[in-house]
C-alpha positions in Angstrom: 105.2 112.0 175.7 101.9 110.6 174.5 100.4 107.2 175.8 101.1 105.1 173.0 98.2 102.9 174.6 95.4 105.5 173.8 95.0 106.0 170.1 91.8 108.4 170.8 92.2 112.1 170.6 93.3 113.7 174.1 90.4 115.0 176.0 90.8 119.2 175.8 92.2 120.4 178.7 89.0 122.6 179.1 87.0 119.8 179.9 89.0 118.7 182.6 88.4 122.5 184.0 84.8 122.3 183.4 84.5 118.6 185.1 86.2 120.2 188.1 84.2 123.3 188.4 81.2 121.3 188.2 82.3 119.1 191.2 83.4 122.3 193.0 79.9 123.6 192.5 78.4 120.4 193.5 80.7 120.4 196.7 79.6 124.0 197.6 76.1 123.6 196.9 76.0 120.2 199.4 78.1 122.4 201.9 75.6 125.3 201.7 72.4 123.1 202.1 73.6 121.8 205.3 75.0 124.9 206.4 71.6 126.6 206.3 69.2 123.7 206.8 70.9 122.3 210.1 72.5 123.5 213.1 75.7 122.9 214.2 75.9 119.1 215.5 72.5 118.5 214.3 72.1 115.0 213.2 69.5 113.2 210.7 69.7 109.5 210.8 69.4 108.1 207.4 70.6 104.6 207.8 71.3 102.3 210.9 74.9 103.1 209.9 74.7 106.6 208.2 73.6 109.9 209.5 73.8 113.6 208.3 75.4 116.0 210.5 77.0 119.7 210.4 80.1 120.1 211.9 83.3 122.0 211.0 86.6 121.0 210.3 89.5 123.6 211.2 92.1 120.9 210.3 92.5 118.3 207.5 91.8 115.0 207.1 90.5 113.5 210.3 90.6 116.5 212.0 94.4 116.6 211.7 95.9 119.5 213.1 92.6 121.0 214.4 93.5 122.4 217.7 96.4 124.6 215.9 95.5 127.8 216.8 94.9 128.7 213.3 98.0 128.4 211.2 96.5 125.6 209.9 93.7 127.6 208.3 96.8 129.3 206.1 98.8 126.3 205.9 96.1 124.1 204.3 94.9 127.2 202.3 98.3 127.5 200.7 99.0 124.1 200.0 95.6 123.6 198.4 96.4 126.6 195.8 99.8 125.2 195.3 98.6 121.6 194.5 96.2 123.2 192.2 99.0 124.9 190.5 100.6 121.8 190.2 97.9 119.9 188.7 97.2 122.1 186.2 100.8 122.2 184.8 100.4 118.3 185.1 97.3 118.1 183.4 98.5 120.4 180.4 101.7 117.9 180.2 100.1 114.7 180.2 97.0 115.4 178.2 96.9 112.0 176.4 96.7 110.4 179.6 93.0 110.4 180.0 92.6 108.3 183.8 96.1 110.1 185.0 94.0 113.6 184.1 90.6 112.3 185.8 92.5 111.5 188.6 94.2 114.9 188.8 90.5 116.7 188.1 89.1 114.7 190.8 92.0 116.1 193.6 92.0 119.9 192.3 88.3 120.0 192.6 88.3 118.6 195.9 91.3 120.9 197.3 89.5 123.8 195.9 86.4 122.8 197.4 87.8 122.8 200.6 90.1 125.7 199.9 87.0 128.0 199.5 85.6 127.0 202.8 88.7 127.9 204.5 88.8 131.1 203.1 85.0 132.0 203.4 84.6 130.3 206.9 87.8 129.3 208.1 87.1 125.9 208.7 85.4 123.3 206.3 82.1 122.2 206.3 81.4 118.4 206.9 78.0 116.4 206.8 78.6 113.0 205.8 78.8 110.6 209.0 79.4 106.7 208.9 79.7 104.7 212.0 79.1 101.2 213.6 77.8 100.6 216.9 80.4 103.1 219.0 82.7 103.3 216.1 82.7 106.6 214.0 84.4 107.3 210.7 85.4 111.1 210.8 82.9 113.4 209.2 83.5 114.5 205.4 82.0 116.1 202.4 81.9 115.7 198.7 85.6 117.5 198.0 86.8 114.7 200.5 85.6 112.5 198.1 87.0 113.9 195.4 90.7 114.0 197.0 89.7 110.4 197.9 88.6 108.8 194.9 91.1 110.8 192.9 94.3 109.2 195.0 92.6 105.8 194.6 92.5 106.3 190.3 96.0 108.0 190.7 97.6 105.0 192.4 95.6 102.6 189.9 96.7 104.5 187.1 100.5 104.1 188.4 99.9 100.1 189.0 98.3 99.7 185.6 101.5 102.0 184.1 104.0 100.0 185.6 102.0 96.7 184.3 102.2 98.0 180.7 105.8 98.7 180.8 106.5 95.2 182.3 104.6 93.7 179.2 106.3 95.8 177.2 109.7 95.0 178.3 109.0 91.4 178.3 
């Protein structure tokens, strides 16, 4: 069902794919830069709370399941590909919902960026490290930023949708 609050033409499906491909290329290029220009665990201080570092993540977010004897590589690979298939379906089905589609595109690009790493290396390359004193946030990458921002935008889209529905019913 088309979004009644969006009188503009829906963005073409191919634009979402192109956007995802651009973000995947950006993710992969940044990972390759750090892979070929840093030694494993090498750190370069940028700001008092931020370093570049080359680390490998065998697991998922926050290294969840990183000690899993290898099954996690295939599980997250299948999960990423399955999510991508579902997102492609949703992009076609909800093409009139621009913010929703943008959110899904970010998530898909991030998932595929990390899937490529798992297929090519058996782990995900991370290189962004934020910390404060001795408190460290787990290192992450461009794909992780895409997934996180996509999830935040998806939540905001749902909040906006609920508010519109309540206003229409009032």
